[in-house]
Each structure stands twice: as structure tokens, then as C-alpha cells.
N, C-alpha and C positions, 0 to 999 in steps of 0.2 A: 931249430927242429922243424923238419918238413913233414907235413902230413902225407900219408899214403893216399893214392888215388881212391876216390870214393867208388867202390865196386861192391861193397858189402850191402846187405839189406838194411833198411832203416831201423831204428830202434822200435821195438814192438809198441811202445807207449805212444809214439807219434805216427805209426804206420797207418796210412789211410785216413788221417785226421782231416776233417772238413775245414775249409778256411772260414772260421767264424768271424763275422764282421769284416770280411775282406774288402767290401766296397767302401765303407766309410774310412777304414784305416788306410787303404790305398789312396783315398782322396786326400787325407791329411799328409801322407807321404808326398804326393804331388804338390800340395801347398807348401810343404817344407822345402821342396826343391825350388819352387817359385820364389819364395821369400828369402831363401838363402842367398840369392844373388844381391840382395840389398843389405844383408847383414843386420846390424843393430839399428839401421834406419827404419826398419819396420816396427810398428807399434802394436802388432798383433801377436799375442801369445797363443800359439797353436796347441791343441791337446797333445800330450806326450807323457811318457813315464820317465821320471828322473830317478836315477840310481844313486843313493846317498849312503855313505858308510865311511868309517875310519880307515886309515891305511892298514892294509893286510887283513881286512875283514872278510875277504872272499868275494868282492864285487866282480872282479875280472873273471873268476872261475864261474860265477853264476851266469854271466853274459856268454862266456864261451860254451857253457853247457846248453844254454838256450839255442845257440847257433849250431852246436854240434861239432865245431872245429876250433883249433888253436889259431888265434889271429891277433891277440892283444899282447902288447909289451909286458914283460915280467921282470922282476928283480926284487932285491931286498929293500931298496929305497922307493921313493915315490915314482910311480910309473905313469899314471894318468896325469899329465900336466896341462892338458887342454881338454875341454868338454868334447866328447865324441857323440855325435848324433848318429845313432845306429838305427837303420830302417831294415827290418826283416820282411822279406817279401816271399810268400809261398808260391812256388812254381809247380807246374805239372811235369811228371816224368815223360821221357820220350816214349814214342810208340814201342820201341824195343825193350823198354823197362829200365833203361839206364838213366842215371841222374846227371844233372849238370848243375854244379854249385860254383858260383863266382861272386866277386865283389866289384863294386864301382865307387870311385871317389868323385864327388861333385866337382872338385877343383881340377880333375884330370879329364874332363869332357868325355865321360863315358868309356874310358879305357877299362877293359875287363881284366880282373886278376883271378886266374884259376888256381894259382898257387897261394894258399893262405899265409905262407911265411912271407911272401912278398907284400901282402897286405900289412903284416906286422911291421916290416921295414919301412913301408911308406908312411904308416902312422908315426913311427919314430922320426923319420926325416921331416915330415910336415910339422911335427911338434917342435923340432929344433929350429925350423925356419922362423917360427914366430916367438918361441919361448926360450930360445938359446939351448946350448948343449950342456948346461951345468945345473940341472934341476930347477930351473925357473918355471913359472906357471903363467898361463895366459887364459883369458876368457873368450878367445876367438874359437868358434866351433870348427871341428873337422867333421864333414858329412860323409858317411859311409853307408852304402846300400848293399845288402847281401841277399842274393837270390838263391833259394834252395827249396826243394820239395819237402825237406825235413823240418821246416820251421813254420810257425804260425805268424800271421801278420801282426807285428808289434813295432811300435816306434819308441825307442828308449834313448835317454841321454846319460851317458856314463860321465859322471862328474869326478874331479880330482878328490882323492881320499883326504879326510881330515887328518892333518899331521900336527904334531906338537913342537918338535925341535927343528929349526931350519938347518938344511944341509946345502952344500955347494954354494952357489951364489944367490941362494934364496934370501930374501930380506928377513930382518928379525921379526917382522909382524906377519910371517907367512901364514900362520894359523888364522889370524883375523881376515886376511885377504881371501883365503880359501873359503872361510865361512861366509863372507860377503858374497862371493861368487855363487856359492850353493844357494844361499837365501834368495838372491835375486832371481833364481830359476824356480825354486819350489814355492815361493810365496804367491805366484800367479794362481788364481782359482782354476785355471785350465790344466794344471799340472797334477798328475797322479804321482805320489811319492812312493818309491820302493826303498824302504829303510832296511839296510842290511846290517845284521849284528851277529857276531860269532857266538856259538852256544857256550864256549868255554869262558865267557866273560859275563859279568853281572848285567842283566837287561836294564836295570834301573840306571846304570852308568853309561848306557849306549849314547854315543854322540849323534848317531843317525836319528834315533827316536827323540832325542832332546831337541834337535833342530826341526824335526817334523812336527813336534808339538807346538813350537813357536809359529811355524807357517800354517799349520792346520790344527788349531786348538781342539776341535771336536773330533778329530781323527776320521773325518768322513771321506777323505781321499788318500789315506795312507795305508799301504800294504807292508806288513812286516815280514822279513825273510830271516830265518834263523839258520845260519850256516854252520858247517863243521860239527854236525850232530854226532859223528862217529868218534870224536875225541873228547866227549864229555867224561867226567869222572865216572868210574864204575859204580853202579848202584843208583845212578841219577838218570833222569830222562827229561825231555822237553815238553811233556804233555801239557803241563800247566801253562807253559809259555805259548804253545801253539793254540790252546783254547782261549787265550786272551785273559786268563785269570790274574796275571801279574800286571800287565799294562794293556788294557782293552783297546782294540781298534775295530771300527765298524767293518772294515774290509778283511779283518782277520790276519792270520799268519800262515806262512808256508815254511816247512822245514826241509832242508836239502843237505846232501852229503857232498862235499867238494873233493876234488882230487887233492891228495897230499903233495907236498913238495917232492917226496920220493917217487910218487907216480909220475910227476912231471919230468923228473930227471931220468926215469926209466922209459920215457916216451909212451906211457900208457895212454891209449886213445880215449877220447871222450865217450865213444860208444861203449867201450868196456867199463868206463866209470859209471855210466848210466845203468848198465846191467848190475854192477856191484851195488849201486845205490838201491835198486829195487830189491836186491837180495837182502840188504841191510834192514829195510823196513819190514820185509816179509818175515825175517827171523826174529823180530821183536814184537811180541803180542801187544805191548803197550801202545803201539802206533796203529794197530789194526782198526780201532774205532774211529780214528781220525785220518784214514787213508787219503781222503780228498785234500788234506793239508800237507801231504808229504811227497816230496820228489819234484824234480825238474819238470816232468811232463805236466803235473798238476799246476805248477807255477806258470808254465806257458799258457795253458788253457785259461787260468784265472786272469792273467794279464791281458790276454786277447779279448776275453769277454768284457772285463771291466773297461778296458780302453775303448772298445767298440760302443758300449753303452754311454760312456763318458762323452765320446765324440757326438753321438746322436743327440744327447741332451744339450750340447753346446752349439749345435748347428744353427738354430735360429739366431743366437747371439753372434755367431761367427759371420753369418750372412749379413746381418744388420751392420756389424762393425766394418766389414769390407765395403759395403755400399756407402756408408758414411765417409770412409776414407776416399772412395772413388769420387764422391761429390766434392770433397775438400780439395783434392788435387786438380779436379776439373776447373774449379773456381780460381785456383792459384795459377794454372796455366793460362786462363783467360786474362788474368792481370798482366802476365808477362807478354802476352800477345805474340804476334808473328812479325817478323822483319822481312822487308822486301828490298830488292836491289834496284828496281826500276825507279826512275825519277817521278813518274806518274804515281806509282804506289807510295813513294815517300811523301810526295806532296799531299796526297789524300790522307795519309796517316797524320801528317803534321796539322793539316786543317782540322781533322777530327779532334785532335788533342787540344788545339787552341779553342775550338768551339766549346768543348766540354769544360775547359778551364773557366771560360767566361761565364758559362751557365752555373758552374759550381760556385764561383765568386758571388754572383748575384743572389743565388739561393741562400747562401750563408748570411749575406747582409740582410736580406728580406725575411729571414726566418723560415724558409721553405726547404731547408736541407733535410733530406730523408734520413741522414745519418747523424742528426744533431744529438749531442750528448744530453743525458738527463741528470748528470751529477754536478754540472756547473753551468753558469750563464756564459753564453758565447755569441759570437757573430754580432748581428744588428742589435741584439738585446744589450750588449755591452756598450754600444754607441749611445743607446737611450739612457743607460745608467750614467754615463759620463755627462750627458747633457743635464739630466734632472737631479741626480743624486750628488754630483760633484760640482758642476759649474753653477747651476741655479742655487743650490743650497749654500754654496760658499758665498755668493753675492748677497743672499738674503741675511746671512749671519754677520755681514760687515756693518758696523756703525759708521755712518758718514762723518761723524765728529770725533771718532775715537783718537785720531792723531792731531786734533786741533784743541789746544788749550785755550782757556779764557784769555791768557796773555796774547796768544797769536791773533785771536779775533779782535781784541782791544787794539793791538798794534796796527792791524790792517785798517780798522776804522779811523784811527788817528792819522795814519799815513794818507788816507783818502781825503781828509779834510784840508790838508795843506796848511797854509799859515793862518787859516781861520778856524773858528770853532763852530761846528755845524749845529744848527738848531734842531734838525731831525736826523734819524738814522740814514747814513748815505747809502746809495745803491751800488756804488763801485766796489766796496769791500765784499758784498754778497757775491757779485759776479766773479771777482778774483778767487774767492774761496771755493765757490761751487765748481769752477773750472778745474781747480786743483783736485777736487774730489772726483770729478768725472774722469780725469786723466788716470786715476787709480784703476779704473775698470779695463784699461787696455791690456795689461799684463795677463790677468786671468783669462781674458777672451782669447788672446793669442795662444796661451798654454792649452786651452780647450781644443783649439784647432790642431795643435801638435799631438795631443792625446788621441784624437780621432785619426790622425795620420798614422800613428803607431799601430792602432787597432787594425786599420786597413792593411798595413804591411803584414801583420800577424795573420790576418785572414788569408792573404795571398799565399803565405807559406803553407797553409793547411789544405789548400785545394789540390786535388788529384795527387796525393802523396804516393799512393801505390802505383798509379799509372806512370808517374814521372821518375820512379826509382830506376827504371831501366834506361832512362835517358838523362844522365846527370848534366850533360852539356846543355841540353834544351832547358832543363830546370834552372840552370845558372842564367841562361839568356833571358828566360821569362822573368826571373827575379830582377834582373837588371832593368828590363823594359818597364815592368810594373812599378818598380821603385822610382825610376825617373819620371814616369807619368804621374804618379801620386805627388811627387815633389813639385811638378809643374802645376798641379791642381791646388797644392797648398799655398803657393805664392799669391794667386788672386784672392784666395780666402783671407790671407793675412792682410793684403792691401785693402780689401773691402772692410774688414774689421777696423782697420786704422781709420778709414774714411768715416765709418759710423761714429767712432769716438770723436773724431775731429768735427764732424757736423754737430754733434751734441755740444761740443765746447764752443763752436763758432757762434751759435745763436742760442741765447738763454731765453726761452719763450716763457716770460712771466705771465703771459695771457692764457696759458694752458688751463683748461677747465678744472683740472685736478690740483692746480697750484694753490696754496693756501692764501697768498697775497699779503702785502705789507700791513694793511689796516687790520686784518683779522689776526695776524701774528702779533701786532702791537697790543691789540685788545686782550689776547690770551695772555701775553706777558704781564700786562698790568694787573689782570685778575690774579695771576699767580703771585705777583709781588704783594698785592693787597691782602691776600689770604695768608701770606707768610710774614707780613710786616709786624713789628712790635709797635704798639701805639706810642707816639712821641709825647708822652705826658709826664715823663720823668724830668725833674728839675735838678740841676747840678750846681754846686757852688765851687767856684774856682777863684783863688786869690781874693777871697772875701767879696766877690761881685757875683750876684745871682743873675743868671740869664735864662730866658724862656724862649729859645729859638723856635720851638714847636708852635707856640702861640703866635709868635711874630709871623711865622710862615702861614699860619691860618688866617691872620688878619690882612696880610699884604698880598695883593694879586701879583703874579709874576710868571715867568716861563723858565723851563729847565735849560741850564747851560753847564758845560763842564768848566772847571776852574783851572787856569794855567795850563790849558791843553792836556790836562790829565797828569801832569808831572807835579810832584809834591815839592814845595819850596823848602829851603833850609830854614830851620828854626834857630834863632839866636837872640842875643841881647842887643836892643837898639841903642844907638849912641845917646848918652845922657841918662841911661837907665830907665827910660820911659817904656811902658809896655806897647805892644803892637796895637794897631787899630782894631776896633771890634770886628770889622769886616775881615781883617787878616786873621784874627783869632778864629772867627767862624770858618774861614777857609782852611785853616790848619788844625781844626779840632778833631780831625780823623787820626790823630797820632796813636790812638788805641787800636787801630786796625779797622775802624768802621769809616765808611764814606758818608758824606752828608750832602744835602741839597744846598746850593747857594742860590738864593732867590733875589733877583734885582727887579726893581719896579720898571714897568714898560715906559714910565714917564721920566726916568732919570733918578738921581740920588735924592734921599730924604734930607731937607734943609731945616726942619723944625727940631733944632737941638736945644737942650736945656741950657740955662746960663752957666751952670757948673761945667757942662760938657764943652760949651763954647770957650770958657776961660782956659780950660785944659788944652783945648786945641790951639788957641793962640800962643800959649806958652811953648807948646811943642814945635810950632812953626818957627818961632823965634830961635829956639835952640838949634833947629836944623839949619836955619839961615846963617847963624853964627859959625857952625861947623863947616859949611860950604865955603865961607870966606877964609877959614883958617887952613883947610886941607883939600886934597884931590881924591875923589872916589874912584876905586879900581874894581872892575867886574872880574868875576871868575871866568876863565876860559871854558868853553863848552867841551864836554868829554868827547873823546874820539868815537866812542861807541855808546849810544844813548838808548836806554831801555825805558819802556813805560813803567809806571809805578805798579807795584805788586798788589796794592789795594784798589778795589773798584768802588767808584762812587755809585750811588743809587741809579744815576742816569746810565752809567756804563753797564751796570748789571742788567738793566732793561734792554739796552742795545745788544748785549751779548746774547741774551735769551731770544730776542727777536731774530737775530742772525742765525742762531742754531735752528729755530723752527723753520725758517726759510730754506736753509741748507737741506734739512731732512726731507722737507716736502718736495723740493725739486730733484734731489738725489733719487728718491723713490720713483719719480716719473722716468728719469733717465735709466735707472736700473731695470725697470720693467721693459723698456725699449730694447736695452742690450740683451736681456735674457731671451727676448723673442727673436731679435734679428741675427744674433751671432749663430745660434744653431741653424737658422735658415740659410745663412751665408755658407756655413760649412757643408751642409747637405747639398746645396746647389753647386758650389764650385768644386767640392772635393769628392763627396760620396756619389751623388747621382751622375755627375759628369764622368766619373770613372766607370760606372756601370754602362753608361750610354756609349762611350767611345773606346772602351777597352779592346773590343774585337777589332775595330778599324786600326787601332794602333798596332796590335799584334800583326795584322796582315801587312801593314806598311813596314814594320821593322823586321819581322822574322820570316814572312812567307817569301823567301827568295830561293831560287833554285840553287844558287851557289852555296847556300848555307844548309841545304838538306842533309848532306852526308855528314857534316860536322855535328849538327844538332841531334841527329838520330843515331849517333854512334853509341853502341852499348858497351858497358864495361864487361870484362871477362867473367866477373862473378855472376852477373845477371844471365849471361849466356849459359854458364854452367848450371845455374838453378833451373833454367828452362829445360835444359837437357835432362837433368835429374827428375824434374817434375813430369816430363813426358815419359821417362822410363818407369817411374812409379805408377803413372796412370796405366801404362800397358800391363804392368805386373798385377795391379789390383783388378784390372779388367779381365785378365787371364784367370785370376783366382776366382772371380765371380762366375766366369763361364764354367769353371770346373764344378763349382757348387750347383749351378743350374742344371748341369748334365747328370747330377746324382739321381738315381731312380727314387721315386717317391716312397716306395716300400722300404728302401734302405734307411729312411729317416725315422722309421717307427721306433719309438723309445719304449723299452720294457718298463713295467711298473717299478716304481722306486726311484725313477730318475725324473728330474724336472729342473727348470731354471727358475729359481725362487724370486730373484730380485727383478722387478719390472724396469729398473733404470738401465738395463743393458749389461750390467756387470754379471758375469757368470757365477753361479753358485749352485752346488749340488745339494739338493735337500736330503735325499736319501740314496744310498748306493747299496748294492747287494751285499748282504752280510755273510759272515762265514757260516758253514754248515754245522757249526757247533751247537746252534740253537734249533736245528732241524729235528724232526721226529725220527724214530728209530726204524722206520720201514726199510727193509733191506734193499740194497743194490750192490752189484759186484764191483770190487776194486779192480783197477787196471793193472796193478802189479802184484797184489797179494792173493788174488783169487778168492778173498773173503767177501762177505756181504757187507754193504755199507749203506747209510741212509740215502734215500732217493731225493731228487730235486723236487721241492714242493713249495707252496706259498704259505706264508705265515702272516698273521695280523698283529700289529702292535697295539698298545693301549688306546691309541686314538682311532683304531679301526683302519689304518692305512695298510693296504695289501702290498707286500714286497717279497721278491724272490729270495730264497736262501739256498745256499749250496751251489755246487757247480757240477 
């Protein structure tokens, strides 16, 4: 259907209408055009009116009536399958009184469509390009701008109608998808919701109002539109609906009469339909008292005024949001930097990056990084933690004798005496054992150096992450150089640590002032033995013979010696059934697991034997002499593996205790030296050497003209991000310029509008309410000729002054 040329007079309801709020609405239209170039990448939700309704609710008819021309696709199934951003721009008539109405699509670079049937075909074609030709839907907007002297400046978004049953190639969840698309648009506080509901359906079951209540719970930015008032049941009217007595809305309702399907098929023009609508309301007295809520002209004025005030209230937030985005993109573009083709420029860029890298590395190690995290320990603080809380604490918790048993110490002492029995504790076992314990300090010291090496590698990876993202080849080469350089610093650190341990093992300084010394150790051991010793006053009777070795020991002077080199002799029956000598019994009396002292006189053996003992001795000697003449004595072969006895004599207990005291004393001296010198070694050869010489190594390895082009090569993704960032910067700068050019008086907000939330999120505290609450002072209706309430101010219970009516 092709519209006839526009030569007739405009509808009386809009004739000579002043462009209310044209400056701010046209500003938003320009911003819409600016941000439409970036699509969904823009994070700014501009003020607009979103048209929401179920399928066949009359949305398209309302939009066409606001424009005054047929231009939207129609049909029995879903017609709006992509959001249509519709900008209505009021123009002036030509000097000769003629009108010029045309449309422009943003995707067609300003091509003008004077035939509105061609606009309909272009909408259908553009929809099929993105959503397919079989009823599919898409959330990509189509931007259409219509210029006409018969419209008021309004920006609307026609959203797909809410459908229930999928048709064509629509997915089974088409209803959920459409609802998600609608909700993503109307949930923004910057959006005014135009909820369209047909009058021949129950308002409580309206899909549009249900979704509007979810997005706008208090109804402060929702306008209700009741369509098809002319097909309500006879005897009913929409007065209660329009007065908000069924479902109240702060912005009220507007009732309209749409063209019927018969009118469309008969090519009835919208101008005629607007005249018929005015006649419909004039002929029904029930609507005379609410004339400001009836008809397309009233809806246009309401939308124009509410949108203008809505935009004015949001201008501070909008300006702040655009400024913040401008700053953010500026910083991002600085991070991407600029690339140069000349060798001199490349060399200067490379030198700057290397210098900044070295500074960043040193600042992280020294704790001077301005971007240091506050949620975790990092950088040089982790190095200190490794030294003190891991390395030093680990060494302090080690017992130097934890892997030395009494048997190990006893065996070492016995091996040190050779074929003789030592009179005192030998020095050689102490040195052997203490060297063994000092050697245990090597592994944790080397492991500490490895931990610091790993930390430095991690620090190197965290330096200049953003700057080096654009140069992955340079990042790789830097990592290779710093890794090799740190490994070169680790080698002398490990060598020095080995030398420190070897020096401690090579010279056991028993003259150290903190060393306990042998005499003091022996004295402490003897005191411990005496305090824990059981008094040897218990007499025992064995084989009918009473012995009192404790008293004999007290009476006879002697020195301590170990018996049979610490090995326990086999117990057996002597030839002839004679018992062993008293001395032998004394030597082997530890069968119960206790060791005893063997005391021999420093002057030789005791010869004052009693006659009875002398006779027994002569008889025993004769028996042995007779046996030697009659047979040969055979010795047992020594075992291939010989262990010391498991029981300790009292002498050995003292020797073991003395040795342990000496080991602990000297180990503590060496441990303190290691705890001091190992961190110093690592800091000197590994950490500080890296900080001092890193820049020189980079210059030597990387600052070569032949490597400039390779290392400064950018990936395509970084170049694409730079271009995008530059484009976004230009767009936001252009948007900010548009805002700055807005006249100051155009930003004046009428009473009832404000931005409530100080955090920058827009929120409308109060918007103009319907005239249903206004007083009854008369003013003349535009279509009925009757008197209607004038525009005046009203105060709520809190004393807030707000305009009511339009």
C-alpha cells in the first residue's frame, strides 16, 4: 500500500504544535546516531521510550499514528523481529506552506526515502538480512529517523511483540528469548516504558504491564496505553483503567482508537483515522472528563514532555558517564602506545621499555612498587619470608642428634680407640659426628637459594605486563635473557654456599668462645648421672655366695675402663664344672640389661687371698693343666659383621652424654653462622647482582638494530584493539562535545525530576503524574471542545511540589 503524497492540511490536533523539549531530545538523537556505530560495545544506555506489548496488541498502529504515515510491516504473524530505533524529528514547513516528510536509515548513509512504502520494504529486507526470512528474531537494532512537521520530537524503540507459540524456524523457547530481549532494554533506569495493552483483554493479564512491573516495580517510569477502545463490549468503558484505579501508574494511562484491519485493507489513511478517533471520544461523554488521557495527539504530547524531562534529569549522570568512559579509553590507548617505523624511533621505544622494566623489577624487590597488592604478600617481602620463616625456622627446629642413636655414638667411640681401650673420651668420634651433622645443612641452604631464584623469576614475569602485551616477541626475549642471567647468578650462590659448609667442616674450632668444652661437658654429664643414679647399697645373693661390689668399689681406688672393648663375652659352663672367676662374674653381671663398673687397682691385681680361695685356685689350675695336656682348644671365628653390644656400661653412658652435649653446642654455633651467611650470599650473588647489572645485560643482549623489527612486531589483535580504542575515544569525545554545546537553559529540570542516587546510577525520584489528581478548574479540550482541568501544581504528603497534567 502506497501512501498518497502529503498535500492535505495536518491534523488539527498537531497543527502548529511547538517542539516541546526539542533541544534535549535532538541531543539524544544525535547521541543515538553516534553510539549506534559501535553497537553493543557501548556501555551507555541513552534515554528513550521502549514500546512493549504482546503480539497484535496494536503497537505498530500506535507508532504509525504518532508518525502519521504507514511504514511498518504488517501481517497475522510476528512482524517486528528486530528492535526498531525510531527517531521522530519535527521539521518546519517550507515557505510556500508545503510539507516535506521523509525517512533515513542509519545503515544507508543518509539516503532519503520519501515513499514510506519503500521504508516498509527496507525494514523487511534489513530484518531478513540479520534474522532470516522465516520468522526468526534478532536483538540487533534497525535505526530509522523520520523527519516531518507533523510529529513531535520523540525517540522510541519498537520491540518484538511477546509471542507464545513458535512459528516458522523460531526456536521452541522463542517466548523466553523475546522476554529476555525486552527485559534487557527496559530494565535500564534511563528507559521510559510504554506498555501497550488492548482494551478487549483483561488488564490484570497484560504481558506488557507484567514485564513493566518487574523492570519498574514502583511504576515511576511506565506509561500505560490502552488500545482498541472502540471494540470494547457495549455498555463498558475504560474510564477506571485510564484513571489508574485498576493498576495504578505514576505516569498514568492514555487511551487510543486504532485503525481496524478493515480500515487497513480499505487503505483508510491515518489522517482520517485520527479524525475518527477524535469523533469517537467527542461522542462519548464518559471520556470528556479525562480528555487529556485520550487520543494520539495527547499521547504524543505526553511522550514528548516526559521524555524531555527524563533526559534533563539524566544529563548530569550522562555527562559524568561519558567523561569516565573517555578517561578510561584514554588510559587504554596510552597502554597500547604508538608504533613507529624508523630505526631511531624503534630504538628509543625499546630503550624506554627496557629501562622501565628494570625500574619495575627493582621497585618490586625493594617494596617500592606503587601498584603493590594489599591482599597478599609479594615481591621482596616474600624473599624475606623465605629467609626467616622457612629457612631459619627450619634449621632451628632440627635436633642435631635426632638421627644419631646411642649405638651410633658408641660405635664411633669404639672405632676411634682402635685396638686399645681409651682411658678418656676420644676427640676423633666428636669430630666425625659433628662433620656429619654439619653436612646436613647443605641441602636446605641450596634449596633456599632455589626458592629465591623461583621468586625472582616470578617477579620478572609480573613486570610491565600491560606494556609488553603488545610486543609478545620482546616479552619472550626478555624472559629468556632474565632467566639465563638469574641462572648465572644462582651458580656462584650455590658454589659459595658449598664453600661455607665445607669451611665449617674442614676446621672444627673447639676454641670458639661459645663452645661448651670437654671438661664442662664431662662435669655436666657426671652431675646428671649422679642425680639419676640409684645408690649401690643393694646386696644380692647368687649361687649361695654374697657379694658386695658396691662396698668393694668404695674401698678400692681405681680408674674407669671399658671391659672387653665393649663387647659382651659368651656365658657358658667351664670345663670341670668350676664356676668362672669372681672378676669374670663381675664382668658379666650385666646380664639383666644393666652395665657395671669394672674397677682395677692402679697398682696391679690383689694377692691377699684367703687360704680357702687359694686352695680352690690351685685345684682349678691343676684341672686346666690336665685338660690342656689331653685336648686342643679351638676359638670361634669372628663374625663377618660385628656390632657393639646393645647394653651400655656406665662409662659408655657418660661418654655418649658428653658427646651429645659437645655435638649440640658446636652445631648451634655452625647453624647460626649458616643462618647468617647463606641469606647474605644469596642476596649478594643473586638478588643485588641482578638489580645492579640487569640493565647492562639487556643493552648487551637485546639493544641491537637487527633485532628491533622482530622484537617490536605487534600481533594483529593488539593492532585491532588500538584501532578500536582510538575509534571509541573519538566517539566519546564527539558525544561529550555534543553535551557541552547544549544551551544551559535547556538543562533546566522541571519540579518533580531529580537524580536520587549519588553513586552515578540514574534514578527518577518523581515524574509528572496524570491529571486524574488535578483540580477541576476548567480548560478546553483539543478535540471535544469541552472544558477540562488546567495544568497546575500539587503537593504530596511530604510537601514536595510536582506538576500534574499536561
